[in-house]
C-alpha positions, 0 to 999 in steps of 0.5 A: 560693304563686303564687296568693297572689303574683298578688294583690299583683303588677301584671298591667298592661301598663305599662313601668316604668323599674325591674323592681320598679315592675312588681311593686309598682305596683298593690299599692302604690297600692291600699295607699295608697288603703286607708290614706287611706280608713281614715283618713277613716273613722276620722276621721268615727267619732272626730268623731261620738264626740266630738260624742256625748260633748259632747251627753251621749247 
């Protein structure tokens, strides 16, 4: 279980005002970046799917 926890806990030597900031700072920013990347990818796929349907391919 401790190995799993290390994947989500920040190991950065930063000082945060609250203790929870140390725990979730990097994992939260990575999650948000992943969500944006996924949304952009899906938007591109849907755009090309729409164009393909309109062309009739």
